[in-house]
C-alpha positions as MATLAB code, in Angstrom:
seq = 'XXXXXXXXXXXXXXXXXXXXXXXXXXXXXXXXXXXXXXXXXXXXXXXXXXXXXXXXXXXXXXXXXXXXXXXXXXXXXXXXXXXXXXXXXXXXXXXXXXXXXXXXXXXXXXXXXXXXXXXXXXXXXXXXXXXXXXXXXXXXXXXXXXXXXXXXXXXXXXXXXXXXXXXXXXXXXXXXXXXXXXXXXXXXXXXXXXXXXXXXXXXXXXXXXXXXXXXXXXXXXXXXXXXXXXXXXXXXXXXXXXXXXXXXXXXXXXXXXXXXXXXXXXXXXXXXXXXXXXXXXXXXXXXXXXXXXXXXXXXXXXXXXXXXXXXXX';
ca = [
       5.465    2.664   -1.365;
       8.137    5.277   -0.917;
       8.022    8.274   -3.299;
      11.174    7.081   -5.082;
       9.533    3.824   -6.234;
       6.843    2.937   -8.774;
       3.796    0.898   -7.873;
       3.464   -0.877  -11.197;
       3.301   -4.616  -11.574;
       6.521   -4.829  -13.553;
       8.488   -2.813  -11.003;
       7.019   -4.700   -8.080;
       7.841   -8.064   -9.610;
      11.431   -6.953  -10.210;
      11.782   -5.983   -6.558;
      10.171   -9.238   -5.444;
      12.555  -11.297   -7.548;
      15.538   -9.491   -6.055;
      14.206  -10.138   -2.580;
      13.860  -13.843   -3.247;
      17.454  -14.003   -4.463;
      18.807  -12.874   -1.098;
      16.316  -14.830    0.955;
      18.769  -17.389    2.249;
      21.071  -14.684    3.608;
      18.428  -12.732    5.492;
      15.665  -15.040    6.659;
      17.567  -16.271    9.700;
      18.049  -12.722   10.919;
      14.343  -12.020   10.504;
      13.435  -15.137   12.425;
      15.684  -14.253   15.356;
      14.230  -10.751   15.662;
      10.575  -11.681   15.106;
       9.568  -14.404   17.542;
       6.277  -15.944   16.463;
       5.206  -15.872   20.074;
       4.359  -19.507   20.799;
       3.747  -18.878   24.508;
       0.675  -20.116   26.384;
      -0.100  -16.610   27.647;
      -3.332  -15.252   26.255;
      -5.030  -11.936   25.573;
      -8.068  -10.722   23.626;
     -10.966  -12.745   25.038;
      -8.522  -14.952   26.914;
      -7.961  -17.441   24.104;
      -5.418  -15.585   21.967;
      -1.684  -15.935   22.479;
      -0.085  -12.819   23.886;
       2.787  -12.277   21.461;
       2.198  -11.171   17.862;
       4.890  -10.528   15.266;
       4.210   -8.285   12.259;
       6.323   -8.344    9.104;
       6.539   -4.848    7.589;
       7.239   -4.649    3.828;
      10.179   -2.403    3.056;
       9.338    0.299    0.512;
       5.551   -0.218    0.490;
       4.048    2.867    2.131;
       0.540    1.508    2.642;
       1.921   -1.656    4.256;
       4.227    0.355    6.504;
       1.424    2.695    7.563;
      -1.104   -0.050    8.273;
       1.439   -2.217   10.104;
       2.253    0.619   12.510;
      -1.460    1.337   12.937;
      -2.078   -2.265   13.925;
       0.929   -2.310   16.225;
      -0.609    0.571   18.181;
      -4.081   -0.972   18.211;
      -2.842   -4.376   19.365;
      -0.583   -2.948   22.055;
      -3.554   -0.997   23.415;
      -5.466   -4.295   23.502;
      -2.752   -5.931   25.605;
      -0.770   -7.817   22.962;
       3.028   -7.919   23.033;
       3.866   -6.814   19.477;
       7.192   -7.184   17.693;
       7.918   -5.965   14.169;
      10.523   -6.746   11.520;
      11.010   -4.803    8.291;
      12.133   -6.827    5.263;
      11.641   -7.160    1.517;
       8.262   -8.507    0.498;
       9.602  -11.867   -0.698;
      11.257  -12.482    2.645;
       8.027  -11.677    4.448;
       6.044  -14.201    2.423;
       8.617  -16.911    3.053;
       8.937  -16.074    6.734;
       5.167  -15.963    7.180;
       4.770  -19.377    5.591;
       7.552  -20.727    7.798;
       6.088  -19.356   11.023;
       8.687  -16.639   11.562;
       5.982  -13.954   11.373;
       2.337  -13.967   12.420;
       0.915  -11.146   10.275;
       1.620   -9.275    7.036;
      -0.725   -6.547    5.825;
       0.349   -5.963    2.206;
      -0.435   -8.911   -0.077;
      -1.510   -7.650   -3.517;
      -3.741  -10.008   -5.514;
      -4.514  -11.285   -8.063;
      -1.430  -10.103   -9.999;
       1.395   -8.514   -8.042;
       2.040  -11.285   -5.520;
       0.533  -14.113   -7.540;
       3.781  -16.086   -7.660;
       4.226  -15.950   -3.883;
       0.617  -16.938   -3.288;
       0.941  -19.934   -5.596;
       4.136  -21.024   -3.850;
       3.184  -20.414   -0.223;
      -0.611  -20.137   -0.188;
      -1.171  -23.543    1.409;
       0.905  -22.403    4.395;
      -0.826  -19.028    4.831;
      -4.149  -17.855    6.220;
      -5.989  -15.277    4.118;
      -7.511  -12.977    6.738;
      -9.384  -10.780    4.296;
      -9.217   -7.757    1.992;
      -8.738   -4.377    3.623;
      -8.397   -2.272    0.443;
      -9.876   -3.090   -2.956;
      -8.902   -0.245   -5.284;
      -5.126   -0.570   -5.691;
      -4.309    0.536   -9.238;
      -2.247    2.619  -11.642;
      -3.717    6.002  -12.553;
      -3.356    9.204  -14.539;
      -4.357   12.049  -12.217;
      -5.227   15.692  -12.845;
      -6.115   18.652  -10.636;
      -9.750   18.270   -9.672;
     -10.945   21.532  -11.269;
      -9.344   20.868  -14.688;
     -11.451   20.142  -17.808;
     -10.540   16.581  -18.828;
     -12.648   13.770  -17.356;
     -11.225   10.800  -19.272;
      -7.982    9.824  -20.948;
      -9.777   10.313  -24.249;
     -10.379   13.942  -23.249;
      -6.689   14.395  -22.540;
      -5.930   13.635  -26.177;
      -8.069   16.564  -27.347;
      -7.423   18.926  -24.432;
      -3.645   18.741  -24.305;
      -3.288   22.501  -24.680;
      -5.031   22.981  -21.323;
      -2.229   20.960  -19.696;
       0.658   22.575  -21.539;
       0.769   19.466  -23.764;
       2.657   17.680  -20.963;
       2.175   14.456  -19.055;
       4.487   14.266  -16.029;
       5.797   10.799  -15.190;
       8.157    9.178  -12.715;
      11.333    7.096  -13.177;
      12.122    6.073  -16.756;
      12.591    2.423  -15.775;
       9.446    2.109  -13.678;
       6.690   -0.280  -14.662;
       4.132    2.537  -14.504;
       6.241    4.415  -17.030;
       6.355    1.389  -19.320;
       2.598    0.868  -19.121;
       2.029    4.531  -19.918;
       4.408    4.420  -22.891;
       3.374    1.034  -24.276;
      -0.372    1.027  -23.597;
      -1.888    4.327  -22.466;
      -0.259    6.705  -24.954;
      -0.921    4.633  -28.103;
      -4.359    3.470  -26.949;
      -5.617    7.009  -26.391;
      -3.598    8.847  -29.044;
      -1.537   10.863  -26.583;
       1.537   11.006  -28.796;
       1.096   14.771  -29.074;
       1.908   15.214  -25.381;
       5.436   15.637  -24.097;
       5.761   12.671  -21.724;
       8.303   13.854  -19.143;
      10.046   11.259  -16.962;
      12.583   11.886  -14.210;
      11.669   10.763  -10.686;
       8.731   10.358   -8.325;
       9.873   13.271   -6.105;
      10.131   15.498   -9.184;
       6.626   14.508  -10.274;
       5.233   15.219   -6.811;
       7.020   18.583   -6.706;
       5.480   19.560  -10.038;
       2.072   18.344   -8.861;
       2.343   20.461   -5.726;
       3.568   23.514   -7.619;
       0.759   23.338  -10.168;
      -2.048   22.770   -7.665;
      -0.709   25.513   -5.371;
      -0.670   27.898   -8.344;
      -4.116   26.863   -9.574;
      -2.699   25.489  -12.839;
      -3.755   22.402  -14.748;
      -1.465   19.385  -14.512;
      -1.553   15.717  -15.562;
       0.667   13.134  -13.845;
       1.115    9.385  -13.672;
       0.238    8.118  -10.190;
      -1.137    5.089   -8.319;
      -3.545    4.183   -5.556;
      -3.047    4.101   -2.654;
      -0.879    7.217   -2.343;
      -0.824   10.099    0.134;
      -0.926   12.603   -2.760;
      -4.687   12.064   -2.918;
      -4.951   13.495    0.585;
      -2.318   16.193    0.162;
      -3.463   17.708   -3.155;
      -6.819   18.506   -4.822;
      -6.604   15.842   -7.551;
      -8.738   13.158   -9.173;
      -8.206   10.278  -11.588;
      -9.016   10.424  -15.266;
     -11.365    7.651  -16.304;
      -9.755    4.832  -18.291;
     -12.641    3.402  -20.376;
     -10.328    1.172  -22.446;
      -8.621   -0.314  -19.406;
      -5.128    0.550  -20.631;
      -3.823    0.943  -17.067;
      -5.077   -2.477  -15.982;
      -7.624   -3.624  -13.434;
      -7.641   -2.694   -9.765;
      -6.115   -5.146   -7.294;
      -7.030   -6.034   -3.720;
      -4.727   -5.770   -0.713;
      -5.058   -8.735    1.644;
      -3.868   -9.434    5.158;
      -2.145  -12.800    5.481;
      -1.467  -14.705    8.662;
       0.641  -17.755    9.401;
      -0.876  -21.122    8.600;
      -2.010  -21.735   12.191;
      -3.124  -18.156   12.830;
      -6.828  -18.878   13.410;
      -6.020  -21.557   15.953;
      -3.581  -19.368   17.883;
      -5.505  -16.089   17.610;
      -9.276  -16.734   17.341;
     -10.222  -13.251   18.569;
      -7.617  -11.448   16.495;
      -8.722  -13.427   13.424;
     -12.166  -11.815   13.738;
     -10.708   -8.378   14.364;
      -8.306   -8.452   11.407;
     -10.974   -9.999    9.194;
     -13.257   -7.022    9.833;
     -10.549   -4.474    9.008;
     -10.998   -2.151    6.027;
      -9.884    1.375    5.230;
     -11.576    3.895    2.959;
      -9.545    6.027    0.563;
      -9.930    8.986    2.906;
      -8.731    7.014    5.928;
      -5.761    5.416    4.205;
      -4.580    8.498    2.334;
      -4.782   10.656    5.455;
      -2.823    8.073    7.471;
      -0.097    7.934    4.811;
      -0.043   11.713    4.494;
       0.486   12.130    8.242;
       3.195    9.474    8.307;
       5.186   10.284    5.156;
       4.413   13.880    4.228;
       4.116   15.834    7.456;
       6.733   17.604    9.557;
       4.374   17.582   12.539;
       5.040   13.955   13.503;
       8.462   12.757   14.590;
       7.958    9.097   13.747;
       5.410    6.465   12.750;
       4.168    6.059   16.313;
       3.326    9.742   16.713;
       1.670    9.820   13.279;
      -0.535    6.864   14.213;
      -1.429    8.488   17.537;
      -2.477   11.664   15.713;
      -4.505    9.662   13.188;
      -6.310    7.702   15.905;
      -7.084   10.968   17.654;
      -8.559   12.283   14.408;
     -10.513    9.030   13.971;
     -11.702    8.430   17.561;
     -14.317    5.772   16.732;
     -12.067    3.642   14.515;
     -11.192    0.954   17.061;
     -14.679    0.749   18.558;
     -16.224    0.553   15.097;
     -13.789   -2.225   14.183;
     -14.641   -4.199   17.318;
     -18.347   -3.811   16.698;
     -17.975   -4.990   13.110;
     -15.896   -7.959   14.250;
     -18.278   -8.842   17.051;
     -15.542   -8.900   19.697;
];
């Protein structure tokens, strides 16, 4: 997601509901710009259709990064790729209706549960590519606390501060309503303002070699940009980790048998995903998403070959 947004379930569901409310006004535009590609031309092993449309979720950094990665990979494999950026609710509806072929950012079992229940029969679940999506409290990696319980007794080492994001964010609410009372963190000054402000403080503290504690989430490029780690949450106050799925249209396997195998074999490690996001959203070296992906593929030269080998294609 973009730095100005929270990745919590409550925030995400609010955004999703807003997207659904404007669905009727925007779906037609998406459909006209994102042809599902029902041509007889083929690519891959000769059985796949040539054209592939990818729906890119607005405001979801990991989905944006992975969508552009796959656009580059598929174009190199000879596919004619079109993309359309829209709110997540519109993408689910368009995917179920055949207006898109692929969408790489379906969070289950909680975040997109309502969409999956509504449209699941008209979608193809192509697999999980990331399985550790969660809310976190992060600290600089060389600081003393190892768990949230430690933070309650070691507050002095962190200036008795916990740095948060937007006051109305779901992550903020979870921290206030569950984490702080569960672990007795009332003695800390819980500072909320904005995600950019939190990231600026995180950068300043780690650059200066100072201890810092912040609210964060995975996946996020901060884990690649800064020397940080998560505090353990033995009481589960931040909730369980979710999985990020790739969904295809209902007839995806029939239209793209080779690509079904390739997408089904796709996974990213924390290191791979965080570095891709960091290049795309936090680097002045790359002019756009395409150049960031090119640089990442250059830094990961065996990625495509490894994926093909895993998929057996």
